[in-house]
C-alpha positions in Angstrom: 46.5 -4.6 -21.8 45.0 -8.1 -23.2 46.1 -9.9 -20.0 45.0 -7.0 -17.7 41.4 -8.0 -19.3 41.8 -11.3 -19.1 42.3 -11.1 -15.4 40.1 -8.6 -15.2 37.3 -11.2 -17.1 38.5 -13.9 -14.2 38.6 -11.8 -11.4 34.7 -11.0 -12.2 33.9 -14.6 -12.8 35.7 -16.0 -9.6 33.7 -13.4 -7.4 30.3 -14.0 -9.3 30.6 -17.5 -8.7 31.4 -17.0 -4.9 28.5 -15.0 -4.2 26.1 -17.3 -6.0 27.6 -20.4 -3.9 27.4 -18.3 -0.4 23.5 -17.4 -1.6 22.9 -20.9 -2.2 24.3 -21.8 1.1 22.3 -18.9 3.0 18.9 -20.1 1.8 20.0 -23.4 4.3 17.2 -23.4 6.9 19.3 -25.3 9.4 22.9 -26.3 10.0 22.1 -30.3 8.5 20.7 -28.8 5.2 23.8 -26.5 5.2 25.9 -29.2 5.5 24.0 -31.4 2.6 24.7 -28.6 0.2 28.2 -28.0 1.2 29.1 -31.4 0.8 26.8 -31.4 -2.2 29.4 -28.5 -3.6 32.3 -30.5 -3.0 31.4 -33.6 -4.3 30.2 -31.9 -7.9 33.0 -29.5 -8.2 30.8 -26.3 -7.6 29.1 -26.5 -10.6 25.7 -26.5 -9.4 
């Protein structure tokens, strides 16, 4: 039961983080800015 709760919480955090990153990338005004944001996320380990 405890393992199930941990797994559910882990999945929730992963989905939440993915949604946050996608929203950040979607705010790009052009392809150059999108590429810069992607590069920034890759460089900073997705911890923005």
